[in-house]
mmCIF file as Biopython writes it, N, C-alpha, C and O atoms, coordinates in Angstrom:
data_model
#
loop_
_atom_site.group_PDB
_atom_site.id
_atom_site.type_symbol
_atom_site.label_atom_id
_atom_site.label_alt_id
_atom_site.label_comp_id
_atom_site.label_asym_id
_atom_site.label_entity_id
_atom_site.label_seq_id
_atom_site.pdbx_PDB_ins_code
_atom_site.Cartn_x
_atom_site.Cartn_y
_atom_site.Cartn_z
_atom_site.occupancy
_atom_site.B_iso_or_equiv
_atom_site.auth_seq_id
_atom_site.auth_asym_id
_atom_site.pdbx_PDB_model_num
ATOM 1   N N  . UNK A ? 1  ? 76.753 110.455 98.920  1.0 0.0 1  A 1 
ATOM 2   C CA . UNK A ? 1  ? 77.346 110.832 100.191 1.0 0.0 1  A 1 
ATOM 3   C C  . UNK A ? 1  ? 78.429 109.829 100.569 1.0 0.0 1  A 1 
ATOM 4   O O  . UNK A ? 1  ? 78.230 108.618 100.477 1.0 0.0 1  A 1 
ATOM 5   N N  . UNK A ? 2  ? 79.528 110.329 100.978 1.0 0.0 2  A 1 
ATOM 6   C CA . UNK A ? 2  ? 80.631 109.465 101.405 1.0 0.0 2  A 1 
ATOM 7   C C  . UNK A ? 2  ? 80.401 108.986 102.837 1.0 0.0 2  A 1 
ATOM 8   O O  . UNK A ? 2  ? 79.602 109.544 103.589 1.0 0.0 2  A 1 
ATOM 9   N N  . UNK A ? 3  ? 81.115 107.959 103.171 1.0 0.0 3  A 1 
ATOM 10  C CA . UNK A ? 3  ? 81.083 107.457 104.545 1.0 0.0 3  A 1 
ATOM 11  C C  . UNK A ? 3  ? 82.120 108.216 105.373 1.0 0.0 3  A 1 
ATOM 12  O O  . UNK A ? 3  ? 83.059 108.796 104.829 1.0 0.0 3  A 1 
ATOM 13  N N  . UNK A ? 4  ? 81.938 108.203 106.678 1.0 0.0 4  A 1 
ATOM 14  C CA . UNK A ? 4  ? 82.897 108.831 107.576 1.0 0.0 4  A 1 
ATOM 15  C C  . UNK A ? 4  ? 83.143 107.924 108.774 1.0 0.0 4  A 1 
ATOM 16  O O  . UNK A ? 4  ? 82.302 107.098 109.127 1.0 0.0 4  A 1 
ATOM 17  N N  . UNK A ? 5  ? 84.304 108.091 109.390 1.0 0.0 5  A 1 
ATOM 18  C CA . UNK A ? 5  ? 84.686 107.284 110.536 1.0 0.0 5  A 1 
ATOM 19  C C  . UNK A ? 5  ? 84.622 108.133 111.790 1.0 0.0 5  A 1 
ATOM 20  O O  . UNK A ? 5  ? 85.212 109.211 111.850 1.0 0.0 5  A 1 
ATOM 21  N N  . UNK A ? 6  ? 83.912 107.650 112.780 1.0 0.0 6  A 1 
ATOM 22  C CA . UNK A ? 6  ? 83.848 108.326 114.078 1.0 0.0 6  A 1 
ATOM 23  C C  . UNK A ? 6  ? 85.098 107.935 114.857 1.0 0.0 6  A 1 
ATOM 24  O O  . UNK A ? 6  ? 85.208 106.810 115.344 1.0 0.0 6  A 1 
ATOM 25  N N  . UNK A ? 7  ? 86.032 108.862 114.973 1.0 0.0 7  A 1 
ATOM 26  C CA . UNK A ? 7  ? 87.316 108.572 115.614 1.0 0.0 7  A 1 
ATOM 27  C C  . UNK A ? 7  ? 87.174 108.289 117.107 1.0 0.0 7  A 1 
ATOM 28  O O  . UNK A ? 7  ? 88.059 107.678 117.706 1.0 0.0 7  A 1 
ATOM 29  N N  . UNK A ? 8  ? 86.082 108.722 117.708 1.0 0.0 8  A 1 
ATOM 30  C CA . UNK A ? 8  ? 85.851 108.444 119.128 1.0 0.0 8  A 1 
ATOM 31  C C  . UNK A ? 8  ? 85.472 106.981 119.358 1.0 0.0 8  A 1 
ATOM 32  O O  . UNK A ? 8  ? 85.650 106.458 120.457 1.0 0.0 8  A 1 
ATOM 33  N N  . UNK A ? 9  ? 84.956 106.331 118.332 1.0 0.0 9  A 1 
ATOM 34  C CA . UNK A ? 9  ? 84.524 104.940 118.430 1.0 0.0 9  A 1 
ATOM 35  C C  . UNK A ? 9  ? 85.552 103.989 117.803 1.0 0.0 9  A 1 
ATOM 36  O O  . UNK A ? 9  ? 85.705 102.853 118.252 1.0 0.0 9  A 1 
ATOM 37  N N  . UNK A ? 10 ? 86.238 104.448 116.788 1.0 0.0 10 A 1 
ATOM 38  C CA . UNK A ? 10 ? 87.197 103.635 116.040 1.0 0.0 10 A 1 
ATOM 39  C C  . UNK A ? 10 ? 88.303 103.088 116.947 1.0 0.0 10 A 1 
ATOM 40  O O  . UNK A ? 10 ? 88.849 103.804 117.787 1.0 0.0 10 A 1 
ATOM 41  N N  . UNK A ? 11 ? 88.620 101.802 116.757 1.0 0.0 11 A 1 
ATOM 42  C CA . UNK A ? 11 ? 89.683 101.165 117.543 1.0 0.0 11 A 1 
ATOM 43  C C  . UNK A ? 11 ? 90.960 100.985 116.712 1.0 0.0 11 A 1 
ATOM 44  O O  . UNK A ? 11 ? 91.889 100.303 117.143 1.0 0.0 11 A 1 
ATOM 45  N N  . UNK A ? 12 ? 91.004 101.587 115.541 1.0 0.0 12 A 1 
ATOM 46  C CA . UNK A ? 12 ? 92.170 101.560 114.646 1.0 0.0 12 A 1 
ATOM 47  C C  . UNK A ? 12 ? 92.638 100.140 114.313 1.0 0.0 12 A 1 
ATOM 48  O O  . UNK A ? 12 ? 93.835 99.856  114.309 1.0 0.0 12 A 1 
ATOM 49  N N  . UNK A ? 13 ? 91.689 99.267  114.038 1.0 0.0 13 A 1 
ATOM 50  C CA . UNK A ? 13 ? 92.032 97.876  113.717 1.0 0.0 13 A 1 
ATOM 51  C C  . UNK A ? 13 ? 92.541 97.735  112.279 1.0 0.0 13 A 1 
ATOM 52  O O  . UNK A ? 13 ? 93.266 96.790  111.969 1.0 0.0 13 A 1 
ATOM 53  N N  . UNK A ? 14 ? 92.164 98.675  111.400 1.0 0.0 14 A 1 
ATOM 54  C CA . UNK A ? 14 ? 92.624 98.656  110.024 1.0 0.0 14 A 1 
ATOM 55  C C  . UNK A ? 14 ? 91.806 97.819  109.065 1.0 0.0 14 A 1 
ATOM 56  O O  . UNK A ? 14 ? 92.154 97.721  107.888 1.0 0.0 14 A 1 
ATOM 57  N N  . UNK A ? 15 ? 90.726 97.211  109.536 1.0 0.0 15 A 1 
ATOM 58  C CA . UNK A ? 15 ? 89.909 96.374  108.646 1.0 0.0 15 A 1 
ATOM 59  C C  . UNK A ? 15 ? 89.307 97.189  107.504 1.0 0.0 15 A 1 
ATOM 60  O O  . UNK A ? 15 ? 89.212 96.703  106.377 1.0 0.0 15 A 1 
ATOM 61  N N  . UNK A ? 16 ? 88.906 98.411  107.787 1.0 0.0 16 A 1 
ATOM 62  C CA . UNK A ? 16 ? 88.287 99.246  106.754 1.0 0.0 16 A 1 
ATOM 63  C C  . UNK A ? 16 ? 89.282 99.558  105.633 1.0 0.0 16 A 1 
ATOM 64  O O  . UNK A ? 16 ? 88.933 99.527  104.453 1.0 0.0 16 A 1 
ATOM 65  N N  . UNK A ? 17 ? 90.504 99.855  106.013 1.0 0.0 17 A 1 
ATOM 66  C CA . UNK A ? 17 ? 91.539 100.149 105.009 1.0 0.0 17 A 1 
ATOM 67  C C  . UNK A ? 17 ? 91.831 98.909  104.168 1.0 0.0 17 A 1 
ATOM 68  O O  . UNK A ? 17 ? 91.971 98.997  102.948 1.0 0.0 17 A 1 
ATOM 69  N N  . UNK A ? 18 ? 91.921 97.767  104.819 1.0 0.0 18 A 1 
ATOM 70  C CA . UNK A ? 18 ? 92.253 96.525  104.118 1.0 0.0 18 A 1 
ATOM 71  C C  . UNK A ? 18 ? 91.164 96.076  103.154 1.0 0.0 18 A 1 
ATOM 72  O O  . UNK A ? 18 ? 91.460 95.466  102.127 1.0 0.0 18 A 1 
ATOM 73  N N  . UNK A ? 19 ? 89.910 96.370  103.472 1.0 0.0 19 A 1 
ATOM 74  C CA . UNK A ? 19 ? 88.800 95.835  102.681 1.0 0.0 19 A 1 
ATOM 75  C C  . UNK A ? 19 ? 88.241 96.821  101.641 1.0 0.0 19 A 1 
ATOM 76  O O  . UNK A ? 19 ? 87.492 96.409  100.755 1.0 0.0 19 A 1 
ATOM 77  N N  . UNK A ? 20 ? 88.583 98.082  101.731 1.0 0.0 20 A 1 
ATOM 78  C CA . UNK A ? 20 ? 88.025 99.090  100.820 1.0 0.0 20 A 1 
ATOM 79  C C  . UNK A ? 20 ? 88.465 98.825  99.376  1.0 0.0 20 A 1 
ATOM 80  O O  . UNK A ? 20 ? 89.662 98.819  99.090  1.0 0.0 20 A 1 
ATOM 81  N N  . UNK A ? 21 ? 87.507 98.604  98.462  1.0 0.0 21 A 1 
ATOM 82  C CA . UNK A ? 21 ? 87.859 98.305  97.072  1.0 0.0 21 A 1 
ATOM 83  C C  . UNK A ? 21 ? 88.376 99.526  96.305  1.0 0.0 21 A 1 
ATOM 84  O O  . UNK A ? 21 ? 88.932 99.378  95.217  1.0 0.0 21 A 1 
ATOM 85  N N  . UNK A ? 22 ? 88.201 100.716 96.853  1.0 0.0 22 A 1 
ATOM 86  C CA . UNK A ? 22 ? 88.622 101.940 96.182  1.0 0.0 22 A 1 
ATOM 87  C C  . UNK A ? 22 ? 89.877 102.566 96.809  1.0 0.0 22 A 1 
ATOM 88  O O  . UNK A ? 22 ? 90.335 103.619 96.365  1.0 0.0 22 A 1 
ATOM 89  N N  . UNK A ? 23 ? 90.419 101.924 97.826  1.0 0.0 23 A 1 
ATOM 90  C CA . UNK A ? 23 ? 91.571 102.479 98.572  1.0 0.0 23 A 1 
ATOM 91  C C  . UNK A ? 23 ? 91.273 103.892 99.061  1.0 0.0 23 A 1 
ATOM 92  O O  . UNK A ? 23 ? 92.123 104.781 99.005  1.0 0.0 23 A 1 
ATOM 93  N N  . UNK A ? 24 ? 90.039 104.078 99.544  1.0 0.0 24 A 1 
ATOM 94  C CA . UNK A ? 24 ? 89.601 105.388 100.018 1.0 0.0 24 A 1 
ATOM 95  C C  . UNK A ? 24 ? 89.904 105.621 101.489 1.0 0.0 24 A 1 
ATOM 96  O O  . UNK A ? 24 ? 89.725 106.734 101.981 1.0 0.0 24 A 1 
ATOM 97  N N  . UNK A ? 25 ? 90.359 104.594 102.203 1.0 0.0 25 A 1 
ATOM 98  C CA . UNK A ? 25 ? 90.622 104.704 103.627 1.0 0.0 25 A 1 
ATOM 99  C C  . UNK A ? 25 ? 92.127 104.743 103.867 1.0 0.0 25 A 1 
ATOM 100 O O  . UNK A ? 25 ? 92.882 103.948 103.307 1.0 0.0 25 A 1 
ATOM 101 N N  . UNK A ? 26 ? 92.546 105.683 104.710 1.0 0.0 26 A 1 
ATOM 102 C CA . UNK A ? 26 ? 93.969 105.800 105.037 1.0 0.0 26 A 1 
ATOM 103 C C  . UNK A ? 26 ? 94.132 106.257 106.477 1.0 0.0 26 A 1 
ATOM 104 O O  . UNK A ? 26 ? 93.255 106.912 107.040 1.0 0.0 26 A 1 
ATOM 105 N N  . UNK A ? 27 ? 95.267 105.900 107.062 1.0 0.0 27 A 1 
ATOM 106 C CA . UNK A ? 27 ? 95.590 106.320 108.423 1.0 0.0 27 A 1 
ATOM 107 C C  . UNK A ? 27 ? 96.268 107.676 108.341 1.0 0.0 27 A 1 
ATOM 108 O O  . UNK A ? 27 ? 97.339 107.809 107.749 1.0 0.0 27 A 1 
ATOM 109 N N  . UNK A ? 28 ? 95.632 108.697 108.948 1.0 0.0 28 A 1 
ATOM 110 C CA . UNK A ? 28 ? 96.155 110.065 108.919 1.0 0.0 28 A 1 
ATOM 111 C C  . UNK A ? 28 ? 95.926 110.719 110.266 1.0 0.0 28 A 1 
ATOM 112 O O  . UNK A ? 28 ? 94.902 110.493 110.911 1.0 0.0 28 A 1 
ATOM 113 N N  . UNK A ? 29 ? 96.867 111.516 110.682 1.0 0.0 29 A 1 
ATOM 114 C CA . UNK A ? 29 ? 96.716 112.319 111.898 1.0 0.0 29 A 1 
ATOM 115 C C  . UNK A ? 29 ? 96.222 111.503 113.092 1.0 0.0 29 A 1 
ATOM 116 O O  . UNK A ? 29 ? 95.361 111.962 113.843 1.0 0.0 29 A 1 
ATOM 117 N N  . UNK A ? 30 ? 96.754 110.316 113.267 1.0 0.0 30 A 1 
ATOM 118 C CA . UNK A ? 30 ? 96.432 109.503 114.426 1.0 0.0 30 A 1 
ATOM 119 C C  . UNK A ? 30 ? 95.151 108.702 114.347 1.0 0.0 30 A 1 
ATOM 120 O O  . UNK A ? 30 ? 94.713 108.149 115.356 1.0 0.0 30 A 1 
ATOM 121 N N  . UNK A ? 31 ? 94.532 108.622 113.167 1.0 0.0 31 A 1 
ATOM 122 C CA . UNK A ? 31 ? 93.309 107.841 113.027 1.0 0.0 31 A 1 
ATOM 123 C C  . UNK A ? 31 ? 92.986 107.585 111.567 1.0 0.0 31 A 1 
ATOM 124 O O  . UNK A ? 31 ? 93.612 108.151 110.670 1.0 0.0 31 A 1 
ATOM 125 N N  . UNK A ? 32 ? 92.016 106.737 111.339 1.0 0.0 32 A 1 
ATOM 126 C CA . UNK A ? 32 ? 91.615 106.415 109.972 1.0 0.0 32 A 1 
ATOM 127 C C  . UNK A ? 32 ? 90.631 107.455 109.453 1.0 0.0 32 A 1 
ATOM 128 O O  . UNK A ? 32 ? 89.781 107.959 110.187 1.0 0.0 32 A 1 
ATOM 129 N N  . UNK A ? 33 ? 90.772 107.763 108.157 1.0 0.0 33 A 1 
ATOM 130 C CA . UNK A ? 33 ? 89.884 108.713 107.489 1.0 0.0 33 A 1 
ATOM 131 C C  . UNK A ? 33 ? 89.494 108.153 106.133 1.0 0.0 33 A 1 
ATOM 132 O O  . UNK A ? 33 ? 90.240 107.390 105.520 1.0 0.0 33 A 1 
ATOM 133 N N  . UNK A ? 34 ? 88.319 108.540 105.678 1.0 0.0 34 A 1 
ATOM 134 C CA . UNK A ? 34 ? 87.845 108.137 104.361 1.0 0.0 34 A 1 
ATOM 135 C C  . UNK A ? 34 ? 87.891 109.349 103.443 1.0 0.0 34 A 1 
ATOM 136 O O  . UNK A ? 34 ? 87.340 110.402 103.766 1.0 0.0 34 A 1 
ATOM 137 N N  . UNK A ? 35 ? 88.541 109.201 102.311 1.0 0.0 35 A 1 
ATOM 138 C CA . UNK A ? 35 ? 88.643 110.274 101.327 1.0 0.0 35 A 1 
ATOM 139 C C  . UNK A ? 35 ? 87.337 110.311 100.532 1.0 0.0 35 A 1 
ATOM 140 O O  . UNK A ? 35 ? 87.057 109.387 99.769  1.0 0.0 35 A 1 
ATOM 141 N N  . UNK A ? 36 ? 86.540 111.359 100.701 1.0 0.0 36 A 1 
ATOM 142 C CA . UNK A ? 36 ? 85.245 111.410 100.000 1.0 0.0 36 A 1 
ATOM 143 C C  . UNK A ? 36 ? 85.379 111.447 98.482  1.0 0.0 36 A 1 
ATOM 144 O O  . UNK A ? 36 ? 84.441 111.078 97.775  1.0 0.0 36 A 1 
ATOM 145 N N  . UNK A ? 37 ? 86.518 111.880 97.975  1.0 0.0 37 A 1 
ATOM 146 C CA . UNK A ? 37 ? 86.729 111.916 96.526  1.0 0.0 37 A 1 
ATOM 147 C C  . UNK A ? 37 ? 86.918 110.508 95.954  1.0 0.0 37 A 1 
ATOM 148 O O  . UNK A ? 37 ? 86.648 110.276 94.776  1.0 0.0 37 A 1 
ATOM 149 N N  . UNK A ? 38 ? 87.376 109.577 96.778  1.0 0.0 38 A 1 
ATOM 150 C CA . UNK A ? 38 ? 87.590 108.195 96.330  1.0 0.0 38 A 1 
ATOM 151 C C  . UNK A ? 38 ? 86.436 107.272 96.708  1.0 0.0 38 A 1 
ATOM 152 O O  . UNK A ? 38 ? 86.226 106.247 96.059  1.0 0.0 38 A 1 
ATOM 153 N N  . UNK A ? 39 ? 85.694 107.620 97.742  1.0 0.0 39 A 1 
ATOM 154 C CA . UNK A ? 39 ? 84.606 106.782 98.244  1.0 0.0 39 A 1 
ATOM 155 C C  . UNK A ? 39 ? 83.467 106.711 97.230  1.0 0.0 39 A 1 
ATOM 156 O O  . UNK A ? 39 ? 83.014 107.739 96.727  1.0 0.0 39 A 1 
ATOM 157 N N  . UNK A ? 40 ? 83.008 105.500 96.932  1.0 0.0 40 A 1 
ATOM 158 C CA . UNK A ? 40 ? 81.903 105.313 95.986  1.0 0.0 40 A 1 
ATOM 159 C C  . UNK A ? 40 ? 80.628 104.849 96.697  1.0 0.0 40 A 1 
ATOM 160 O O  . UNK A ? 40 ? 79.697 104.361 96.056  1.0 0.0 40 A 1 
ATOM 161 N N  . UNK A ? 41 ? 80.591 105.000 98.011  1.0 0.0 41 A 1 
ATOM 162 C CA . UNK A ? 41 ? 79.406 104.684 98.816  1.0 0.0 41 A 1 
ATOM 163 C C  . UNK A ? 41 ? 78.962 103.228 98.727  1.0 0.0 41 A 1 
ATOM 164 O O  . UNK A ? 41 ? 77.766 102.937 98.746  1.0 0.0 41 A 1 
ATOM 165 N N  . UNK A ? 42 ? 79.907 102.331 98.632  1.0 0.0 42 A 1 
ATOM 166 C CA . UNK A ? 42 ? 79.537 100.915 98.534  1.0 0.0 42 A 1 
ATOM 167 C C  . UNK A ? 42 ? 79.146 100.331 99.891  1.0 0.0 42 A 1 
ATOM 168 O O  . UNK A ? 42 ? 78.407 99.348  99.953  1.0 0.0 42 A 1 
ATOM 169 N N  . UNK A ? 43 ? 79.643 100.937 100.986 1.0 0.0 43 A 1 
ATOM 170 C CA . UNK A ? 43 ? 79.281 100.478 102.320 1.0 0.0 43 A 1 
ATOM 171 C C  . UNK A ? 43 ? 80.088 99.299  102.837 1.0 0.0 43 A 1 
ATOM 172 O O  . UNK A ? 43 ? 79.827 98.812  103.937 1.0 0.0 43 A 1 
ATOM 173 N N  . UNK A ? 44 ? 81.052 98.837  102.073 1.0 0.0 44 A 1 
ATOM 174 C CA . UNK A ? 44 ? 81.861 97.692  102.489 1.0 0.0 44 A 1 
ATOM 175 C C  . UNK A ? 44 ? 82.566 97.961  103.815 1.0 0.0 44 A 1 
ATOM 176 O O  . UNK A ? 44 ? 82.616 97.088  104.682 1.0 0.0 44 A 1 
ATOM 177 N N  . UNK A ? 45 ? 83.100 99.143  103.969 1.0 0.0 45 A 1 
ATOM 178 C CA . UNK A ? 45 ? 83.816 99.484  105.208 1.0 0.0 45 A 1 
ATOM 179 C C  . UNK A ? 45 ? 82.878 99.436  106.412 1.0 0.0 45 A 1 
ATOM 180 O O  . UNK A ? 45 ? 83.216 98.863  107.448 1.0 0.0 45 A 1 
ATOM 181 N N  . UNK A ? 46 ? 81.707 100.036 106.272 1.0 0.0 46 A 1 
ATOM 182 C CA . UNK A ? 46 ? 80.746 100.076 107.382 1.0 0.0 46 A 1 
ATOM 183 C C  . UNK A ? 46 ? 80.253 98.674  107.748 1.0 0.0 46 A 1 
ATOM 184 O O  . UNK A ? 46 ? 80.092 98.354  108.925 1.0 0.0 46 A 1 
ATOM 185 N N  . UNK A ? 47 ? 80.018 97.847  106.736 1.0 0.0 47 A 1 
ATOM 186 C CA . UNK A ? 47 ? 79.539 96.480  106.972 1.0 0.0 47 A 1 
ATOM 187 C C  . UNK A ? 47 ? 80.562 95.625  107.708 1.0 0.0 47 A 1 
ATOM 188 O O  . UNK A ? 47 ? 80.194 94.684  108.411 1.0 0.0 47 A 1 
ATOM 189 N N  . UNK A ? 48 ? 81.835 95.944  107.553 1.0 0.0 48 A 1 
ATOM 190 C CA . UNK A ? 48 ? 82.899 95.126  108.137 1.0 0.0 48 A 1 
ATOM 191 C C  . UNK A ? 48 ? 83.549 95.739  109.370 1.0 0.0 48 A 1 
ATOM 192 O O  . UNK A ? 48 ? 84.471 95.148  109.932 1.0 0.0 48 A 1 
ATOM 193 N N  . UNK A ? 49 ? 83.093 96.898  109.798 1.0 0.0 49 A 1 
ATOM 194 C CA . UNK A ? 49 ? 83.664 97.537  110.984 1.0 0.0 49 A 1 
ATOM 195 C C  . UNK A ? 49 ? 83.169 96.808  112.240 1.0 0.0 49 A 1 
ATOM 196 O O  . UNK A ? 49 ? 81.962 96.734  112.470 1.0 0.0 49 A 1 
ATOM 197 N N  . UNK A ? 50 ? 84.079 96.275  113.048 1.0 0.0 50 A 1 
ATOM 198 C CA . UNK A ? 50 ? 83.657 95.492  114.214 1.0 0.0 50 A 1 
ATOM 199 C C  . UNK A ? 50 ? 83.034 96.309  115.343 1.0 0.0 50 A 1 
ATOM 200 O O  . UNK A ? 50 ? 82.393 95.747  116.231 1.0 0.0 50 A 1 
ATOM 201 N N  . UNK A ? 51 ? 83.218 97.637  115.317 1.0 0.0 51 A 1 
ATOM 202 C CA . UNK A ? 51 ? 82.670 98.471  116.390 1.0 0.0 51 A 1 
ATOM 203 C C  . UNK A ? 51 ? 81.652 99.496  115.869 1.0 0.0 51 A 1 
ATOM 204 O O  . UNK A ? 51 ? 81.262 100.412 116.592 1.0 0.0 51 A 1 
ATOM 205 N N  . UNK A ? 52 ? 81.231 99.335  114.620 1.0 0.0 52 A 1 
ATOM 206 C CA . UNK A ? 52 ? 80.231 100.216 113.993 1.0 0.0 52 A 1 
ATOM 207 C C  . UNK A ? 52 ? 80.616 101.691 114.089 1.0 0.0 52 A 1 
ATOM 208 O O  . UNK A ? 52 ? 79.795 102.537 114.445 1.0 0.0 52 A 1 
ATOM 209 N N  . UNK A ? 53 ? 81.883 101.990 113.765 1.0 0.0 53 A 1 
ATOM 210 C CA . UNK A ? 53 ? 82.383 103.363 113.823 1.0 0.0 53 A 1 
ATOM 211 C C  . UNK A ? 53 ? 82.220 104.116 112.512 1.0 0.0 53 A 1 
ATOM 212 O O  . UNK A ? 53 ? 82.584 105.289 112.421 1.0 0.0 53 A 1 
ATOM 213 N N  . UNK A ? 54 ? 81.674 103.452 111.493 1.0 0.0 54 A 1 
ATOM 214 C CA . UNK A ? 54 ? 81.568 104.064 110.171 1.0 0.0 54 A 1 
ATOM 215 C C  . UNK A ? 54 ? 80.109 104.236 109.784 1.0 0.0 54 A 1 
ATOM 216 O O  . UNK A ? 54 ? 79.300 103.318 109.919 1.0 0.0 54 A 1 
ATOM 217 N N  . UNK A ? 55 ? 79.784 105.445 109.295 1.0 0.0 55 A 1 
ATOM 218 C CA . UNK A ? 55 ? 78.412 105.728 108.867 1.0 0.0 55 A 1 
ATOM 219 C C  . UNK A ? 55 ? 78.445 106.686 107.693 1.0 0.0 55 A 1 
ATOM 220 O O  . UNK A ? 55 ? 79.475 107.300 107.416 1.0 0.0 55 A 1 
ATOM 221 N N  . UNK A ? 56 ? 77.318 106.817 107.001 1.0 0.0 56 A 1 
ATOM 222 C CA . UNK A ? 56 ? 77.213 107.757 105.896 1.0 0.0 56 A 1 
ATOM 223 C C  . UNK A ? 56 ? 77.073 109.169 106.421 1.0 0.0 56 A 1 
ATOM 224 O O  . UNK A ? 56 ? 76.411 109.408 107.431 1.0 0.0 56 A 1 
ATOM 225 N N  . UNK A ? 57 ? 77.704 110.110 105.722 1.0 0.0 57 A 1 
ATOM 226 C CA . UNK A ? 57 ? 77.541 111.521 106.064 1.0 0.0 57 A 1 
ATOM 227 C C  . UNK A ? 57 ? 76.180 111.985 105.590 1.0 0.0 57 A 1 
ATOM 228 O O  . UNK A ? 57 ? 75.668 111.521 104.571 1.0 0.0 57 A 1 
ATOM 229 N N  . UNK A ? 58 ? 75.609 112.894 106.333 1.0 0.0 58 A 1 
ATOM 230 C CA . UNK A ? 58 ? 74.313 113.457 105.926 1.0 0.0 58 A 1 
ATOM 231 C C  . UNK A ? 58 ? 74.501 114.754 105.204 1.0 0.0 58 A 1 
ATOM 232 O O  . UNK A ? 58 ? 73.524 115.375 104.785 1.0 0.0 58 A 1 
#
């Protein structure tokens, strides 16, 4: 399961994009999104999000 970003919580700081080892995070349509095709579920983005806006999809 890929991770997803809750845009209502995200503060667009860009830490997730900068730290993602797979370059799966990008700024699109006014907010950050995680490409599930690139995400390898490592959790690095979620661990480093300062506002806990990232979680695994169910």
